[in-house]
C-alpha positions in Angstrom: 333.0 271.2 -45.0 333.4 274.6 -45.6 330.9 275.8 -49.1 333.3 276.8 -51.5 333.1 280.6 -53.2 331.9 280.0 -56.2 333.0 282.4 -59.6 331.6 282.1 -63.2 334.4 282.5 -66.0 333.6 283.1 -69.7 336.8 284.7 -70.7 335.9 288.5 -71.0 337.7 290.9 -69.0 335.2 291.4 -66.4 335.1 287.6 -65.5 338.8 288.0 -65.0 338.2 290.7 -62.6 335.6 288.6 -61.4 338.4 285.8 -61.0 341.0 288.1 -59.2 338.8 289.3 -57.0 336.8 286.1 -56.1 340.8 284.6 -55.1 341.6 287.2 -53.0 338.2 286.7 -50.7 338.7 282.9 -50.7 342.3 283.2 -49.4 340.9 286.0 -46.9 338.2 284.3 -45.3 339.7 280.4 -46.5 336.9 279.3 -48.2 338.1 277.0 -51.1 337.3 278.3 -54.9 335.5 276.5 -57.4 335.7 278.5 -61.0 332.9 277.8 -63.5 332.5 277.6 -67.0 329.1 277.3 -68.8 329.5 276.2 -72.4 327.2 274.8 -74.9 329.2 274.1 -77.6 328.0 270.5 -78.0 324.6 271.3 -78.9 326.1 273.9 -81.2 328.3 272.3 -83.1 327.0 268.3 -82.6 329.2 265.7 -83.3 332.0 265.4 -86.1 331.7 263.1 -88.5 333.9 259.6 -87.4 336.2 260.4 -90.5 337.9 263.9 -88.9 339.9 264.0 -86.1 339.7 267.6 -85.5 338.3 268.5 -82.0 335.3 271.1 -82.4 336.1 275.1 -81.7 333.8 275.4 -78.8 335.7 272.3 -77.2 338.7 274.0 -77.5 337.7 277.7 -76.6 336.1 276.2 -73.3 338.8 274.3 -72.3 341.3 277.1 -72.6 339.2 279.1 -70.4 338.9 276.9 -67.5 342.2 276.0 -68.0 343.6 279.1 -68.1 341.2 280.5 -65.0 342.6 277.8 -63.5 346.1 278.3 -63.6 345.7 282.1 -62.9 344.1 281.7 -59.4 347.0 279.5 -58.4 349.4 281.5 -59.2 347.7 284.5 -58.0 347.5 282.2 -54.5 349.9 279.0 -53.9 347.8 277.6 -51.2 344.1 278.4 -52.0 342.1 275.0 -52.9 341.0 275.7 -56.3 338.6 273.5 -58.4 337.7 274.1 -61.8 335.1 272.7 -64.1 333.1 273.0 -67.6 329.2 272.8 -67.1 327.2 272.1 -70.4 324.3 274.5 -69.7 323.5 277.7 -70.2 325.5 280.3 -68.0 322.6 281.4 -65.7 321.4 278.3 -64.7 324.7 276.9 -64.6 325.4 279.5 -61.8 322.1 279.1 -60.0 322.2 275.5 -59.6 325.9 276.2 -58.2 324.9 278.8 -55.5 322.6 276.1 -53.4 326.0 274.6 -52.1 327.9 277.8 -52.7 328.6 280.2 -50.0 328.8 283.0 -52.6 328.8 283.3 -56.0 330.9 285.8 -57.8 330.1 287.7 -61.5 331.6 290.3 -63.5 330.0 293.2 -64.7 330.1 293.2 -68.6 329.8 297.0 -69.4 332.3 298.4 -71.8 333.2 301.6 -73.3 332.3 305.0 -72.2 328.5 304.0 -70.6 330.1 301.1 -68.5 329.0 302.2 -65.2 325.5 302.1 -67.0 325.5 298.6 -68.1 325.5 295.3 -66.3 325.2 291.6 -68.1 322.1 290.2 -68.3 324.2 286.7 -66.7 325.3 289.0 -63.8 322.0 290.2 -63.6 319.6 287.1 -63.6 322.0 286.0 -61.1 322.2 288.4 -58.7 317.6 288.3 -58.9 317.9 284.5 -58.5 320.6 282.6 -56.5 320.2 281.0 -53.5 322.8 282.2 -51.7 325.3 285.8 -51.7 326.3 287.1 -55.2 329.0 289.6 -55.7 329.0 291.6 -58.8 332.7 292.9 -59.4 331.6 296.2 -60.7 333.0 299.7 -59.9 336.1 301.8 -59.7 339.8 299.9 -59.6 340.5 301.7 -56.6 337.2 300.1 -55.1 337.4 296.6 -56.6 340.9 296.2 -55.2 339.7 297.0 -51.6 341.9 300.4 -51.3 338.7 302.0 -49.1 339.0 300.0 -46.1 335.4 300.2 -45.8 332.0 298.1 -46.4 328.9 299.6 -46.5 325.2 297.9 -46.1 322.1 299.2 -46.9 319.1 298.5 -43.6 316.0 298.1 -45.1 313.0 297.1 -43.0 314.1 295.3 -39.8 312.6 292.0 -40.0 314.5 291.7 -43.5 317.9 293.4 -43.1 319.4 290.9 -40.5 320.7 288.5 -42.8 322.9 291.4 -44.8 323.8 292.9 -41.7 325.7 289.5 -41.0 326.8 289.2 -43.9 328.2 292.5 -44.0 329.9 292.2 -40.5 331.8 289.1 -42.2 333.3 291.2 -44.5 334.1 293.5 -42.4 335.7 291.3 -39.6 337.5 289.2 -42.4 339.3 292.6 -44.3 339.8 294.0 -40.7 338.1 297.9 -41.8 334.9 299.4 -40.6 331.4 298.9 -41.5 329.3 301.8 -42.4 325.2 300.9 -41.9 323.0 303.2 -43.9 319.4 303.7 -43.5 317.4 306.0 -45.9 314.4 308.0 -45.3 312.3 310.3 -46.5 309.8 313.1 -45.2 306.3 313.6 -46.7 306.3 317.4 -46.7 303.3 319.7 -46.9 302.9 323.1 -48.3 301.0 324.2 -45.5 303.8 323.3 -43.2 305.8 326.2 -41.4 309.7 325.3 -41.8 310.0 324.8 -37.7 306.9 321.9 -38.6 309.5 320.3 -41.3 312.6 320.6 -39.4 311.0 319.1 -36.4 309.5 316.2 -38.7 312.7 315.5 -40.5 314.4 315.1 -37.1 311.7 312.8 -36.4 312.3 311.0 -39.1 316.0 310.7 -38.9 315.7 309.4 -35.3 313.3 306.6 -36.5 315.9 305.5 -39.1 318.6 305.6 -36.4 316.1 303.4 -34.0 315.8 300.7 -36.8 319.5 300.3 -37.5 319.9 300.3 -33.6 317.2 297.5 -33.7 318.8 295.5 -36.4 322.7 295.9 -35.4 322.0 295.1 -31.7 322.6 291.3 -31.5 324.5 290.9 -35.1 327.2 293.5 -33.7 327.9 291.4 -30.2 329.1 288.3 -32.9 331.7 290.5 -34.1 333.0 293.3 -31.3 336.1 294.2 -33.5 334.3 295.6 -35.8 334.2 299.2 -35.3 330.6 300.1 -36.7 329.5 303.5 -38.0 325.6 304.6 -38.2 324.3 307.1 -41.0 320.8 308.2 -41.2 320.8 309.8 -44.8 317.6 311.3 -46.5 316.7 311.0 -49.8 315.4 307.5 -51.9 317.4 304.5 -50.5 318.1 303.7 -54.2 320.2 307.0 -55.0 321.6 307.4 -51.2 323.2 304.4 -51.4 325.0 305.7 -54.3 327.2 308.2 -52.7 328.6 305.7 -49.9 329.8 303.6 -52.2 332.6 305.9 -54.0 334.2 305.3 -50.7 333.8 301.8 -50.1 335.2 298.4 -51.3 331.6 296.8 -50.9 328.4 297.7 -50.8 325.9 294.6 -49.2 321.9 294.9 -49.8 319.4 292.2 -48.7 316.9 291.5 -51.0 313.8 289.3 -50.1 313.0 285.8 -52.1 309.3 285.4 -52.8 308.4 281.6 -52.2 306.6 280.4 -55.8 307.9 283.9 -57.3 310.1 283.3 -60.6 311.6 285.7 -62.5 314.5 288.4 -61.4 313.4 289.1 -57.5 315.3 292.5 -57.3 314.1 295.9 -55.4 314.9 299.0 -56.7 317.7 299.8 -54.5 320.1 296.6 -55.7 318.8 297.2 -59.5 320.1 300.6 -59.4 323.3 299.4 -57.6 324.1 296.5 -59.5 324.0 299.3 -62.5 325.6 302.7 -61.0 327.6 301.6 -57.6 331.2 302.7 -57.9 332.0 299.6 -56.0 331.4 296.1 -55.9 327.9 294.9 -54.9 326.9 292.2 -52.7 323.1 291.0 -52.8 322.2 288.8 -50.0 319.0 286.7 -50.4 316.4 287.0 -47.1 313.8 284.2 -47.2 
């Protein structure tokens, strides 16, 4: 049985964007969709006195959010297999628990107003940093969220850690019928005494080494997806900045994240952290153990 695509909803505009994105993704990949709303209304409102029949406001709100979300999903994709559930837990805990049996978890970005590109909800950040499966945060510009660029970008880190993210990115590109751009950043140490010619030669060397890593990582993975056109890009600069450029013309930016056994708290590097706050398109963080 296929693992479901899980989307967290809370009734906000950001979660509606995440829901719409998840419906399209589940339909495209032929996955069941599981809609999850976390609510602790019982903990905070408690039991009503026995002499009243009035329903708690928290219960009414939770039922409205999950029912309207399920209805919206079914209207967007009539053939999609949809289930919806309210979980009595904190949102982060609920979605991390769901991630153990999910193909991916989708969260919305909660930024608002003039500085929305620099804001990310604490739930989305925590889930991306701790989930057991890939997490997609639906951020960025509308044309990118709606998949109008026809391009998936994957950031390629060290060869032994990038394979999982590359495979995920290839599956996404294949399902979307678009190209994959694999990007590896590199930096050349500069010394004041070096001549311009020596610097040019060194830059070429580091650039060639980056292309070599790309070839190593892509060789085996692309064989399983021969229909996906793959473009390789070796770009000079810090990775957390370099990847923001390609995200402008992408429908999805895929990044790997290493999960350290026994380590608690957020397990996100600088690259993922920056992308989740500033990328121009949705970001997928794919854990590698």
